[in-house]
PQR file of N, CA, C, O and H, with PARSE charges and radii, in Angstrom:
ATOM      1  N   MET A   1      27.590  -9.710  34.150 -0.4000 1.5000
ATOM      2  CA  MET A   1      26.511  -8.733  33.313 -0.0000 2.0000
ATOM      3  C   MET A   1      27.396  -8.628  31.994  0.5500 1.7000
ATOM      4  O   MET A   1      28.601  -8.518  31.766 -0.5500 1.4000
ATOM      5  N   SER A   2      26.203  -8.716  31.213 -0.4000 1.5000
ATOM      6  CA  SER A   2      26.351  -8.481  29.433 -0.0000 2.0000
ATOM      7  C   SER A   2      26.742  -6.948  29.369  0.5500 1.7000
ATOM      8  O   SER A   2      26.310  -6.123  30.174 -0.5500 1.4000
ATOM      9  H   SER A   2      25.225  -8.806  31.398  0.4000 1.0000
ATOM     10  N   GLU A   3      27.696  -6.620  28.218 -0.4000 1.5000
ATOM     11  CA  GLU A   3      28.006  -5.708  27.735 -0.0000 2.0000
ATOM     12  C   GLU A   3      27.170  -4.991  26.824  0.5500 1.7000
ATOM     13  O   GLU A   3      27.020  -5.689  25.821 -0.5500 1.4000
ATOM     14  H   GLU A   3      28.048  -7.290  27.564  0.4000 1.0000
ATOM     15  N   ILE A   4      26.448  -3.706  26.714 -0.4000 1.5000
ATOM     16  CA  ILE A   4      25.821  -3.578  25.828 -0.0000 2.0000
ATOM     17  C   ILE A   4      26.176  -2.759  24.741  0.5500 1.7000
ATOM     18  O   ILE A   4      26.518  -1.594  24.943 -0.5500 1.4000
ATOM     19  H   ILE A   4      26.570  -3.139  27.529  0.4000 1.0000
ATOM     20  N   VAL A   5      26.115  -3.423  23.179 -0.4000 1.5000
ATOM     21  CA  VAL A   5      27.014  -2.699  22.130 -0.0000 2.0000
ATOM     22  C   VAL A   5      25.833  -2.267  21.038  0.5500 1.7000
ATOM     23  O   VAL A   5      25.198  -3.064  20.347 -0.5500 1.4000
ATOM     24  H   VAL A   5      25.837  -4.370  23.015  0.4000 1.0000
ATOM     25  N   TYR A   6      25.672  -0.681  21.045 -0.4000 1.5000
ATOM     26  CA  TYR A   6      24.758  -0.465  19.818 -0.0000 2.0000
ATOM     27  C   TYR A   6      25.914  -0.134  18.551  0.5500 1.7000
ATOM     28  O   TYR A   6      27.104   0.179  18.564 -0.5500 1.4000
ATOM     29  H   TYR A   6      26.188  -0.033  21.606  0.4000 1.0000
ATOM     30  N   TYR A   7      25.025  -0.348  17.602 -0.4000 1.5000
ATOM     31  CA  TYR A   7      25.834  -0.499  16.679 -0.0000 2.0000
ATOM     32  C   TYR A   7      24.591  -0.244  15.349  0.5500 1.7000
ATOM     33  O   TYR A   7      23.364  -0.315  15.425 -0.5500 1.4000
ATOM     34  H   TYR A   7      24.058  -0.603  17.592  0.4000 1.0000
ATOM     35  N   ARG A   8      25.564   0.099  14.051 -0.4000 1.5000
ATOM     36  CA  ARG A   8      24.446   0.256  12.867 -0.0000 2.0000
ATOM     37  C   ARG A   8      25.617  -0.204  11.494  0.5500 1.7000
ATOM     38  O   ARG A   8      26.848  -0.182  11.475 -0.5500 1.4000
ATOM     39  H   ARG A   8      26.560   0.157  13.989  0.4000 1.0000
ATOM     40  N   ILE A   9      25.062  -0.425  10.910 -0.4000 1.5000
ATOM     41  CA  ILE A   9      25.644  -0.752   9.540 -0.0000 2.0000
ATOM     42  C   ILE A   9      25.778   0.246   8.561  0.5500 1.7000
ATOM     43  O   ILE A   9      24.618   0.558   8.290 -0.5500 1.4000
ATOM     44  H   ILE A   9      24.063  -0.443  10.926  0.4000 1.0000
ATOM     45  N   ILE A  10      26.660   1.025   7.775 -0.4000 1.5000
ATOM     46  CA  ILE A  10      27.067   1.542   6.751 -0.0000 2.0000
ATOM     47  C   ILE A  10      27.843   1.442   5.807  0.5500 1.7000
ATOM     48  O   ILE A  10      28.763   0.630   5.907 -0.5500 1.4000
ATOM     49  H   ILE A  10      27.602   0.772   7.996  0.4000 1.0000
ATOM     50  N   ARG A  11      27.711   2.193   4.680 -0.4000 1.5000
ATOM     51  CA  ARG A  11      28.432   1.947   3.293 -0.0000 2.0000
ATOM     52  C   ARG A  11      29.466   2.870   3.484  0.5500 1.7000
ATOM     53  O   ARG A  11      29.258   4.064   3.695 -0.5500 1.4000
ATOM     54  H   ARG A  11      26.964   2.853   4.599  0.4000 1.0000
ATOM     55  N   ASP A  12      30.904   2.204   3.398 -0.4000 1.5000
ATOM     56  CA  ASP A  12      32.454   2.918   3.517 -0.0000 2.0000
ATOM     57  C   ASP A  12      32.430   3.376   2.334  0.5500 1.7000
ATOM     58  O   ASP A  12      32.274   2.644   1.356 -0.5500 1.4000
ATOM     59  H   ASP A  12      31.074   1.233   3.227  0.4000 1.0000
ATOM     60  N   ALA A  13      32.598   4.804   2.257 -0.4000 1.5000
ATOM     61  CA  ALA A  13      33.003   5.328   0.621 -0.0000 2.0000
ATOM     62  C   ALA A  13      34.396   4.833   0.423  0.5500 1.7000
ATOM     63  O   ALA A  13      34.777   4.411  -0.669 -0.5500 1.4000
ATOM     64  H   ALA A  13      32.725   5.398   3.051  0.4000 1.0000
ATOM     65  N   GLN A  14      35.370   4.899   1.779 -0.4000 1.5000
ATOM     66  CA  GLN A  14      36.640   4.932   1.203 -0.0000 2.0000
ATOM     67  C   GLN A  14      37.202   3.378   0.567  0.5500 1.7000
ATOM     68  O   GLN A  14      38.122   3.246  -0.241 -0.5500 1.4000
ATOM     69  H   GLN A  14      35.061   5.241   2.666  0.4000 1.0000
ATOM     70  N   LEU A  15      36.282   2.150   1.241 -0.4000 1.5000
ATOM     71  CA  LEU A  15      36.354   1.296   0.708 -0.0000 2.0000
ATOM     72  C   LEU A  15      35.399   0.434  -0.612  0.5500 1.7000
ATOM     73  O   LEU A  15      35.687  -0.630  -1.160 -0.5500 1.4000
ATOM     74  H   LEU A  15      35.535   2.257   1.897  0.4000 1.0000
ATOM     75  N   SER A  16      34.371   1.209  -0.816 -0.4000 1.5000
ATOM     76  CA  SER A  16      33.755   1.112  -1.891 -0.0000 2.0000
ATOM     77  C   SER A  16      34.258   1.676  -3.154  0.5500 1.7000
ATOM     78  O   SER A  16      34.470   2.881  -3.286 -0.5500 1.4000
ATOM     79  H   SER A  16      34.138   2.074  -0.371  0.4000 1.0000
ATOM     80  N   ARG A  17      34.478   0.670  -4.231 -0.4000 1.5000
ATOM     81  CA  ARG A  17      34.815   1.235  -5.631 -0.0000 2.0000
ATOM     82  C   ARG A  17      33.915   0.998  -6.809  0.5500 1.7000
ATOM     83  O   ARG A  17      34.018  -0.131  -7.286 -0.5500 1.4000
ATOM     84  H   ARG A  17      34.305  -0.310  -4.124  0.4000 1.0000
ATOM     85  N   GLY A  18      33.119   1.744  -7.344 -0.4000 1.5000
ATOM     86  CA  GLY A  18      32.367   1.778  -8.406 -0.0000 2.0000
ATOM     87  C   GLY A  18      31.292   1.099  -8.110  0.5500 1.7000
ATOM     88  O   GLY A  18      30.472   1.688  -7.406 -0.5500 1.4000
ATOM     89  H   GLY A  18      33.034   2.662  -6.956  0.4000 1.0000
ATOM     90  N   ARG A  19      31.022  -0.118  -8.488 -0.4000 1.5000
ATOM     91  CA  ARG A  19      29.635  -0.959  -8.017 -0.0000 2.0000
ATOM     92  C   ARG A  19      30.290  -2.049  -7.233  0.5500 1.7000
ATOM     93  O   ARG A  19      29.668  -3.110  -7.175 -0.5500 1.4000
ATOM     94  H   ARG A  19      31.689  -0.596  -9.060  0.4000 1.0000
ATOM     95  N   ASP A  20      31.492  -1.965  -6.593 -0.4000 1.5000
ATOM     96  CA  ASP A  20      31.742  -2.896  -5.472 -0.0000 2.0000
ATOM     97  C   ASP A  20      31.394  -2.370  -4.262  0.5500 1.7000
ATOM     98  O   ASP A  20      32.414  -1.999  -3.681 -0.5500 1.4000
ATOM     99  H   ASP A  20      31.997  -1.103  -6.640  0.4000 1.0000
ATOM    100  N   ILE A  21      30.321  -2.156  -3.572 -0.4000 1.5000
ATOM    101  CA  ILE A  21      29.887  -1.710  -2.573 -0.0000 2.0000
ATOM    102  C   ILE A  21      30.449  -2.031  -1.301  0.5500 1.7000
ATOM    103  O   ILE A  21      30.022  -3.164  -1.074 -0.5500 1.4000
ATOM    104  H   ILE A  21      29.492  -2.457  -4.045  0.4000 1.0000
ATOM    105  N   ARG A  22      31.202  -1.658  -0.291 -0.4000 1.5000
ATOM    106  CA  ARG A  22      31.556  -2.249   0.900 -0.0000 2.0000
ATOM    107  C   ARG A  22      30.673  -1.826   2.088  0.5500 1.7000
ATOM    108  O   ARG A  22      30.120  -0.730   1.991 -0.5500 1.4000
ATOM    109  H   ARG A  22      31.548  -0.738  -0.475  0.4000 1.0000
ATOM    110  N   PHE A  23      30.463  -2.598   3.253 -0.4000 1.5000
ATOM    111  CA  PHE A  23      29.978  -2.088   4.477 -0.0000 2.0000
ATOM    112  C   PHE A  23      30.656  -2.372   5.527  0.5500 1.7000
ATOM    113  O   PHE A  23      31.365  -3.376   5.440 -0.5500 1.4000
ATOM    114  H   PHE A  23      30.912  -3.488   3.332  0.4000 1.0000
ATOM    115  N   VAL A  24      30.665  -1.473   7.052 -0.4000 1.5000
ATOM    116  CA  VAL A  24      31.376  -1.591   7.777 -0.0000 2.0000
ATOM    117  C   VAL A  24      30.158  -1.516   8.896  0.5500 1.7000
ATOM    118  O   VAL A  24      29.013  -1.181   8.593 -0.5500 1.4000
ATOM    119  H   VAL A  24      30.089  -0.659   7.123  0.4000 1.0000
ATOM    120  N   VAL A  25      30.551  -1.856  10.156 -0.4000 1.5000
ATOM    121  CA  VAL A  25      30.091  -1.709  11.513 -0.0000 2.0000
ATOM    122  C   VAL A  25      30.427  -0.933  12.331  0.5500 1.7000
ATOM    123  O   VAL A  25      31.512  -1.020  12.904 -0.5500 1.4000
ATOM    124  H   VAL A  25      31.481  -2.128  10.402  0.4000 1.0000
ATOM    125  N   VAL A  26      29.442   0.122  12.590 -0.4000 1.5000
ATOM    126  CA  VAL A  26      30.100   1.161  13.512 -0.0000 2.0000
ATOM    127  C   VAL A  26      29.168   1.476  14.781  0.5500 1.7000
ATOM    128  O   VAL A  26      28.007   1.102  14.952 -0.5500 1.4000
ATOM    129  H   VAL A  26      28.560   0.193  12.124  0.4000 1.0000
ATOM    130  N   ASP A  27      30.089   2.374  15.755 -0.4000 1.5000
ATOM    131  CA  ASP A  27      29.247   2.665  16.938 -0.0000 2.0000
ATOM    132  C   ASP A  27      28.480   4.013  16.881  0.5500 1.7000
ATOM    133  O   ASP A  27      28.656   4.670  15.855 -0.5500 1.4000
ATOM    134  H   ASP A  27      31.032   2.678  15.616  0.4000 1.0000
ATOM    135  N   ALA A  28      27.529   4.602  17.975 -0.4000 1.5000
ATOM    136  CA  ALA A  28      27.058   5.730  17.837 -0.0000 2.0000
ATOM    137  C   ALA A  28      28.097   7.036  17.548  0.5500 1.7000
ATOM    138  O   ALA A  28      27.661   8.100  17.109 -0.5500 1.4000
ATOM    139  H   ALA A  28      27.386   4.069  18.809  0.4000 1.0000
ATOM    140  N   GLN A  29      29.341   6.843  17.813 -0.4000 1.5000
ATOM    141  CA  GLN A  29      29.977   7.972  17.436 -0.0000 2.0000
ATOM    142  C   GLN A  29      30.928   7.690  16.273  0.5500 1.7000
ATOM    143  O   GLN A  29      32.009   8.258  16.115 -0.5500 1.4000
ATOM    144  H   GLN A  29      29.695   5.979  18.171  0.4000 1.0000
ATOM    145  N   ASN A  30      30.385   6.709  15.440 -0.4000 1.5000
ATOM    146  CA  ASN A  30      31.102   6.429  14.195 -0.0000 2.0000
ATOM    147  C   ASN A  30      32.397   5.942  14.292  0.5500 1.7000
ATOM    148  O   ASN A  30      33.219   6.113  13.391 -0.5500 1.4000
ATOM    149  H   ASN A  30      29.507   6.248  15.568  0.4000 1.0000
ATOM    150  N   ARG A  31      32.623   5.385  15.254 -0.4000 1.5000
ATOM    151  CA  ARG A  31      33.800   4.420  15.298 -0.0000 2.0000
ATOM    152  C   ARG A  31      33.958   3.102  14.768  0.5500 1.7000
ATOM    153  O   ARG A  31      33.168   2.308  15.280 -0.5500 1.4000
ATOM    154  H   ARG A  31      31.955   5.246  15.986  0.4000 1.0000
ATOM    155  N   ILE A  32      34.733   2.604  13.896 -0.4000 1.5000
ATOM    156  CA  ILE A  32      34.721   1.224  13.436 -0.0000 2.0000
ATOM    157  C   ILE A  32      34.541   0.025  14.501  0.5500 1.7000
ATOM    158  O   ILE A  32      35.316   0.116  15.453 -0.5500 1.4000
ATOM    159  H   ILE A  32      35.374   3.249  13.481  0.4000 1.0000
ATOM    160  N   LEU A  33      33.887  -0.802  14.518 -0.4000 1.5000
ATOM    161  CA  LEU A  33      33.785  -1.936  15.786 -0.0000 2.0000
ATOM    162  C   LEU A  33      34.123  -3.071  14.865  0.5500 1.7000
ATOM    163  O   LEU A  33      34.768  -3.953  15.432 -0.5500 1.4000
ATOM    164  H   LEU A  33      33.258  -0.877  13.745  0.4000 1.0000
ATOM    165  N   ASP A  34      33.804  -3.336  13.315 -0.4000 1.5000
ATOM    166  CA  ASP A  34      33.982  -4.478  12.665 -0.0000 2.0000
ATOM    167  C   ASP A  34      33.983  -3.694  11.250  0.5500 1.7000
ATOM    168  O   ASP A  34      33.070  -2.947  10.898 -0.5500 1.4000
ATOM    169  H   ASP A  34      33.280  -2.619  12.855  0.4000 1.0000
ATOM    170  N   ASN A  35      35.515  -4.063  10.246 -0.4000 1.5000
ATOM    171  CA  ASN A  35      35.234  -3.566   9.252 -0.0000 2.0000
ATOM    172  C   ASN A  35      36.276  -5.371   8.293  0.5500 1.7000
ATOM    173  O   ASN A  35      37.212  -5.357   7.493 -0.5500 1.4000
ATOM    174  H   ASN A  35      36.257  -4.670  10.532  0.4000 1.0000
ATOM    175  N   ALA A  36      35.730  -6.241   8.727 -0.4000 1.5000
ATOM    176  CA  ALA A  36      36.311  -7.396   7.815 -0.0000 2.0000
ATOM    177  C   ALA A  36      37.592  -7.446   7.437  0.5500 1.7000
ATOM    178  O   ALA A  36      37.859  -7.641   6.251 -0.5500 1.4000
ATOM    179  H   ALA A  36      34.970  -6.252   9.376  0.4000 1.0000
ATOM    180  N   ARG A  37      38.790  -7.244   8.579 -0.4000 1.5000
ATOM    181  CA  ARG A  37      40.102  -6.992   8.338 -0.0000 2.0000
ATOM    182  C   ARG A  37      40.371  -5.777   7.337  0.5500 1.7000
ATOM    183  O   ARG A  37      41.307  -5.768   6.538 -0.5500 1.4000
ATOM    184  H   ARG A  37      38.574  -7.086   9.542  0.4000 1.0000
ATOM    185  N   GLY A  38      39.417  -4.735   7.482 -0.4000 1.5000
ATOM    186  CA  GLY A  38      39.922  -3.630   6.289 -0.0000 2.0000
ATOM    187  C   GLY A  38      39.430  -3.802   5.179  0.5500 1.7000
ATOM    188  O   GLY A  38      39.479  -2.811   4.451 -0.5500 1.4000
ATOM    189  H   GLY A  38      38.656  -4.743   8.131  0.4000 1.0000
ATOM    190  N   TYR A  39      38.872  -4.882   4.683 -0.4000 1.5000
ATOM    191  CA  TYR A  39      38.570  -5.024   3.436 -0.0000 2.0000
ATOM    192  C   TYR A  39      36.791  -4.684   3.213  0.5500 1.7000
ATOM    193  O   TYR A  39      36.368  -4.672   2.057 -0.5500 1.4000
ATOM    194  H   TYR A  39      38.832  -5.687   5.275  0.4000 1.0000
ATOM    195  N   GLY A  40      35.931  -4.448   4.247 -0.4000 1.5000
ATOM    196  CA  GLY A  40      34.438  -4.235   4.187 -0.0000 2.0000
ATOM    197  C   GLY A  40      33.752  -5.364   3.914  0.5500 1.7000
ATOM    198  O   GLY A  40      34.355  -6.297   3.385 -0.5500 1.4000
ATOM    199  H   GLY A  40      36.274  -4.458   5.186  0.4000 1.0000
ATOM    200  N   TYR A  41      32.257  -5.485   4.254 -0.4000 1.5000
ATOM    201  CA  TYR A  41      31.680  -6.444   3.887 -0.0000 2.0000
ATOM    202  C   TYR A  41      31.152  -6.354   2.733  0.5500 1.7000
ATOM    203  O   TYR A  41      30.987  -5.204   2.328 -0.5500 1.4000
ATOM    204  H   TYR A  41      31.768  -4.726   4.684  0.4000 1.0000
ATOM    205  N   THR A  42      30.837  -7.176   2.078 -0.4000 1.5000
ATOM    206  CA  THR A  42      29.896  -7.109   0.260 -0.0000 2.0000
ATOM    207  C   THR A  42      28.582  -6.707   0.630  0.5500 1.7000
ATOM    208  O   THR A  42      27.999  -5.798   0.039 -0.5500 1.4000
ATOM    209  H   THR A  42      30.971  -8.111   2.406  0.4000 1.0000
ATOM    210  N   SER A  43      28.014  -7.436   1.722 -0.4000 1.5000
ATOM    211  CA  SER A  43      26.802  -6.757   2.086 -0.0000 2.0000
ATOM    212  C   SER A  43      26.410  -6.635   3.535  0.5500 1.7000
ATOM    213  O   SER A  43      27.080  -7.087   4.463 -0.5500 1.4000
ATOM    214  H   SER A  43      28.488  -8.174   2.202  0.4000 1.0000
ATOM    215  N   TRP A  44      25.280  -5.993   3.653 -0.4000 1.5000
ATOM    216  CA  TRP A  44      24.507  -5.559   4.780 -0.0000 2.0000
ATOM    217  C   TRP A  44      24.359  -6.698   5.717  0.5500 1.7000
ATOM    218  O   TRP A  44      24.698  -6.686   6.900 -0.5500 1.4000
ATOM    219  H   TRP A  44      24.735  -5.626   2.900  0.4000 1.0000
ATOM    220  N   ARG A  45      23.759  -7.791   5.002 -0.4000 1.5000
ATOM    221  CA  ARG A  45      23.677  -8.969   5.938 -0.0000 2.0000
ATOM    222  C   ARG A  45      24.757  -9.641   6.348  0.5500 1.7000
ATOM    223  O   ARG A  45      24.702 -10.257   7.412 -0.5500 1.4000
ATOM    224  H   ARG A  45      23.484  -7.801   4.041  0.4000 1.0000
ATOM    225  N   ASN A  46      25.781  -9.635   5.664 -0.4000 1.5000
ATOM    226  CA  ASN A  46      27.340 -10.651   5.495 -0.0000 2.0000
ATOM    227  C   ASN A  46      27.700  -9.396   7.040  0.5500 1.7000
ATOM    228  O   ASN A  46      28.208  -9.901   8.041 -0.5500 1.4000
ATOM    229  H   ASN A  46      25.825  -9.134   4.800  0.4000 1.0000
ATOM    230  N   ALA A  47      27.472  -8.291   7.043 -0.4000 1.5000
ATOM    231  CA  ALA A  47      28.229  -7.292   8.088 -0.0000 2.0000
ATOM    232  C   ALA A  47      27.714  -7.854   9.451  0.5500 1.7000
ATOM    233  O   ALA A  47      28.436  -8.256  10.363 -0.5500 1.4000
ATOM    234  H   ALA A  47      27.059  -7.881   6.230  0.4000 1.0000
ATOM    235  N   LEU A  48      26.534  -7.823   9.445 -0.4000 1.5000
ATOM    236  CA  LEU A  48      25.496  -8.152  10.375 -0.0000 2.0000
ATOM    237  C   LEU A  48      25.986  -9.809  10.868  0.5500 1.7000
ATOM    238  O   LEU A  48      26.236 -10.126  12.031 -0.5500 1.4000
ATOM    239  H   LEU A  48      25.947  -7.496   8.704  0.4000 1.0000
ATOM    240  N   ARG A  49      26.036 -10.582   9.867 -0.4000 1.5000
ATOM    241  CA  ARG A  49      26.547 -12.149  10.612 -0.0000 2.0000
ATOM    242  C   ARG A  49      28.258 -12.105  10.916  0.5500 1.7000
ATOM    243  O   ARG A  49      28.855 -12.990  11.529 -0.5500 1.4000
ATOM    244  H   ARG A  49      25.833 -10.325   8.922  0.4000 1.0000
ATOM    245  N   GLY A  50      28.719 -11.206  10.497 -0.4000 1.5000
ATOM    246  CA  GLY A  50      30.103 -11.779  10.896 -0.0000 2.0000
ATOM    247  C   GLY A  50      30.432 -10.760  12.219  0.5500 1.7000
ATOM    248  O   GLY A  50      31.383 -11.078  12.933 -0.5500 1.4000
ATOM    249  H   GLY A  50      28.234 -10.487   9.999  0.4000 1.0000
ATOM    250  N   PHE A  51      29.512  -9.318  12.610 -0.4000 1.5000
ATOM    251  CA  PHE A  51      29.718  -8.790  13.924 -0.0000 2.0000
ATOM    252  C   PHE A  51      28.902  -9.688  14.853  0.5500 1.7000
ATOM    253  O   PHE A  51      29.209  -9.637  16.044 -0.5500 1.4000
ATOM    254  H   PHE A  51      28.739  -9.060  12.030  0.4000 1.0000
ATOM    255  N   ALA A  52      28.095 -10.350  14.557 -0.4000 1.5000
ATOM    256  CA  ALA A  52      27.376 -11.322  15.656 -0.0000 2.0000
ATOM    257  C   ALA A  52      28.072 -12.533  15.845  0.5500 1.7000
ATOM    258  O   ALA A  52      27.968 -13.271  16.824 -0.5500 1.4000
ATOM    259  H   ALA A  52      27.845 -10.392  13.589  0.4000 1.0000
ATOM    260  N   TRP A  53      28.979 -12.741  14.588 -0.4000 1.5000
ATOM    261  CA  TRP A  53      29.763 -14.167  15.090 -0.0000 2.0000
ATOM    262  C   TRP A  53      30.790 -13.319  16.259  0.5500 1.7000
ATOM    263  O   TRP A  53      30.956 -13.650  17.433 -0.5500 1.4000
ATOM    264  H   TRP A  53      29.063 -12.141  13.792  0.4000 1.0000
ATOM    265  N   LYS A  54      31.190 -12.555  15.798 -0.4000 1.5000
ATOM    266  CA  LYS A  54      32.761 -12.107  16.821 -0.0000 2.0000
ATOM    267  C   LYS A  54      32.119 -11.596  17.969  0.5500 1.7000
ATOM    268  O   LYS A  54      32.924 -11.419  18.883 -0.5500 1.4000
ATOM    269  H   LYS A  54      31.055 -12.285  14.844  0.4000 1.0000
ATOM    270  N   CYS A  55      30.882 -11.279  18.265 -0.4000 1.5000
ATOM    271  CA  CYS A  55      30.605 -10.904  19.580 -0.0000 2.0000
ATOM    272  C   CYS A  55      29.842 -12.042  20.550  0.5500 1.7000
ATOM    273  O   CYS A  55      29.390 -11.839  21.677 -0.5500 1.4000
ATOM    274  H   CYS A  55      30.228 -11.423  17.522  0.4000 1.0000
ATOM    275  N   ARG A  56      29.827 -13.322  19.777 -0.4000 1.5000
ATOM    276  CA  ARG A  56      29.156 -14.629  20.493 -0.0000 2.0000
ATOM    277  C   ARG A  56      29.707 -14.927  21.657  0.5500 1.7000
ATOM    278  O   ARG A  56      28.897 -15.077  22.571 -0.5500 1.4000
ATOM    279  H   ARG A  56      30.194 -13.487  18.861  0.4000 1.0000
ATOM    280  N   ASN A  57      30.985 -15.080  21.954 -0.4000 1.5000
ATOM    281  CA  ASN A  57      31.674 -15.309  23.193 -0.0000 2.0000
ATOM    282  C   ASN A  57      32.146 -14.396  23.782  0.5500 1.7000
ATOM    283  O   ASN A  57      33.049 -14.708  24.559 -0.5500 1.4000
ATOM    284  H   ASN A  57      31.643 -14.958  21.211  0.4000 1.0000
ATOM    285  N   ARG A  58      31.910 -13.442  23.728 -0.4000 1.5000
ATOM    286  CA  ARG A  58      32.632 -11.931  24.491 -0.0000 2.0000
ATOM    287  C   ARG A  58      31.834 -11.387  25.538  0.5500 1.7000
ATOM    288  O   ARG A  58      32.163 -10.497  26.322 -0.5500 1.4000
ATOM    289  H   ARG A  58      31.177 -13.188  23.097  0.4000 1.0000
ATOM    290  N   GLY A  59      30.446 -12.179  25.460 -0.4000 1.5000
ATOM    291  CA  GLY A  59      29.367 -11.718  26.429 -0.0000 2.0000
ATOM    292  C   GLY A  59      28.924 -10.485  26.327  0.5500 1.7000
ATOM    293  O   GLY A  59      28.823  -9.681  27.254 -0.5500 1.4000
ATOM    294  H   GLY A  59      30.179 -12.902  24.823  0.4000 1.0000
ATOM    295  N   VAL A  60      28.599 -10.280  24.978 -0.4000 1.5000
ATOM    296  CA  VAL A  60      28.161  -9.022  24.225 -0.0000 2.0000
ATOM    297  C   VAL A  60      26.810  -8.859  23.882  0.5500 1.7000
ATOM    298  O   VAL A  60      26.450  -9.598  22.965 -0.5500 1.4000
ATOM    299  H   VAL A  60      28.682 -10.933  24.226  0.4000 1.0000
ATOM    300  N   LYS A  61      25.943  -8.101  24.351 -0.4000 1.5000
ATOM    301  CA  LYS A  61      24.536  -7.898  23.774 -0.0000 2.0000
ATOM    302  C   LYS A  61      24.722  -6.937  22.621  0.5500 1.7000
ATOM    303  O   LYS A  61      25.370  -5.908  22.814 -0.5500 1.4000
ATOM    304  H   LYS A  61      26.235  -7.501  25.096  0.4000 1.0000
ATOM    305  N   MET A  62      24.069  -7.267  21.140 -0.4000 1.5000
ATOM    306  CA  MET A  62      24.081  -6.393  20.352 -0.0000 2.0000
ATOM    307  C   MET A  62      22.704  -5.565  20.160  0.5500 1.7000
ATOM    308  O   MET A  62      21.707  -6.281  20.061 -0.5500 1.4000
ATOM    309  H   MET A  62      23.543  -8.103  20.984  0.4000 1.0000
ATOM    310  N   LYS A  63      22.533  -4.435  20.105 -0.4000 1.5000
ATOM    311  CA  LYS A  63      21.333  -3.304  19.787 -0.0000 2.0000
ATOM    312  C   LYS A  63      21.814  -2.630  18.929  0.5500 1.7000
ATOM    313  O   LYS A  63      22.953  -2.186  19.072 -0.5500 1.4000
ATOM    314  H   LYS A  63      23.342  -3.854  20.185  0.4000 1.0000
ATOM    315  N   PRO A  64      20.938  -2.330  17.606 -0.5600 1.5000
ATOM    316  CA  PRO A  64      20.899  -1.376  16.592  0.2800 2.0000
ATOM    317  C   PRO A  64      20.511  -0.492  17.017  0.5500 1.7000
ATOM    318  O   PRO A  64      19.490  -0.379  17.695 -0.5500 1.4000
ATOM    319  N   LEU A  65      21.450   0.521  16.617 -0.4000 1.5000
ATOM    320  CA  LEU A  65      20.763   2.235  16.881 -0.0000 2.0000
ATOM    321  C   LEU A  65      19.290   2.433  16.010  0.5500 1.7000
ATOM    322  O   LEU A  65      18.871   1.681  15.129 -0.5500 1.4000
ATOM    323  H   LEU A  65      22.280   0.429  16.066  0.4000 1.0000
ATOM    324  N   SER A  66      18.741   3.485  16.451 -0.4000 1.5000
ATOM    325  CA  SER A  66      17.816   3.889  15.612 -0.0000 2.0000
ATOM    326  C   SER A  66      17.900   4.388  14.885  0.5500 1.7000
ATOM    327  O   SER A  66      18.949   5.031  14.927 -0.5500 1.4000
ATOM    328  H   SER A  66      19.081   4.096  17.167  0.4000 1.0000
ATOM    329  N   SER A  67      17.173   4.603  13.777 -0.4000 1.5000
ATOM    330  CA  SER A  67      17.348   5.353  12.614 -0.0000 2.0000
ATOM    331  C   SER A  67      17.250   6.723  12.731  0.5500 1.7000
ATOM    332  O   SER A  67      17.785   7.448  11.893 -0.5500 1.4000
ATOM    333  H   SER A  67      16.321   4.080  13.744  0.4000 1.0000
ATOM    334  N   SER A  68      16.560   7.222  13.777 -0.4000 1.5000
ATOM    335  CA  SER A  68      16.047   8.765  13.999 -0.0000 2.0000
ATOM    336  C   SER A  68      17.385   9.655  14.172  0.5500 1.7000
ATOM    337  O   SER A  68      17.299  10.869  14.356 -0.5500 1.4000
ATOM    338  H   SER A  68      16.125   6.632  14.458  0.4000 1.0000
TER
END
């Protein structure tokens, strides 16, 4: 049976510097699931790709959190 991970991708204020915006993947309780080894991802799309790559062989199904 696969584990279901609910996630969302947010901008991280601590990792972002000026125009260099960084994104991280968090769960429903805002715990960090993936942050590119502490550097943050440079785009929303790269964060999604990186997290999907890390989940591929662990038997994890990814589901985005609703925006409401």
